[in-house]
C-alpha positions in Angstrom: 1.0 74.6 -54.4 3.5 73.2 -51.8 4.3 70.0 -50.1 2.0 69.6 -47.2 -1.0 71.4 -48.8 -4.3 69.6 -48.4 -6.6 68.7 -51.3 -10.1 67.3 -51.5 -11.3 64.7 -54.0 -15.0 65.1 -54.7 -15.3 61.7 -56.4 -14.2 59.6 -53.4 -14.9 62.3 -50.8 -11.5 62.0 -49.2 -8.7 64.3 -48.1 -5.3 64.2 -49.7 -2.0 65.8 -48.8 0.7 66.8 -51.4 3.6 64.6 -50.3 6.0 65.3 -53.2 6.4 67.5 -56.2 8.8 66.4 -58.9 9.8 67.1 -62.5 8.9 64.5 -65.1 11.4 64.8 -68.0 9.4 62.5 -70.2 6.5 64.9 -70.6 8.4 67.9 -69.3 5.8 68.8 -66.6 5.6 68.7 -62.9 3.9 65.7 -61.2 2.4 65.6 -57.7 2.4 62.7 -55.3 -0.8 62.9 -53.3 -1.2 60.7 -50.2 -4.7 59.9 -48.9 -5.1 61.0 -45.3 -7.5 58.1 -44.5 -5.7 55.1 -46.2 -2.1 56.4 -46.7 -2.4 55.3 -50.4 -0.4 57.5 -52.8 -1.3 58.5 -56.3 0.5 60.6 -58.9 -1.4 63.5 -60.6 -0.6 66.3 -62.9 -0.9 70.1 -62.2 -4.5 70.4 -63.5 -5.9 67.6 -61.3 -3.9 68.8 -58.2 -5.0 72.4 -58.8 -8.6 71.5 -59.0 -8.5 69.3 -55.9 -6.6 72.1 -54.0 -9.1 74.7 -55.1 -12.0 72.5 -54.0 -10.4 72.1 -50.5 -9.9 75.8 -50.1 -13.5 76.5 -51.3 -14.9 74.0 -48.8 -12.8 75.2 -45.8 -13.5 78.9 -46.5 -17.2 78.2 -46.5 -16.9 76.4 -43.2 -14.9 79.2 -41.7 -17.5 81.8 -42.7 -20.3 79.7 -41.2 -18.5 79.5 -37.9 -18.1 83.3 -37.7 -21.9 83.8 -37.8 
């Protein structure tokens, strides 16, 4: 995952963009700042949450791309 990648939150049904990736020395893990495209609110998530949201976005957009080809 990289800064600028889009993610989808199935709970709020909103799109988010990865705005920053940083190392958290307290828990020795990467943290991701996600900014909501609609409201510009920013949240901090861990790798598991961000990976799930990124995968959901890719799954949804791939489905839409395949539908438009038919």
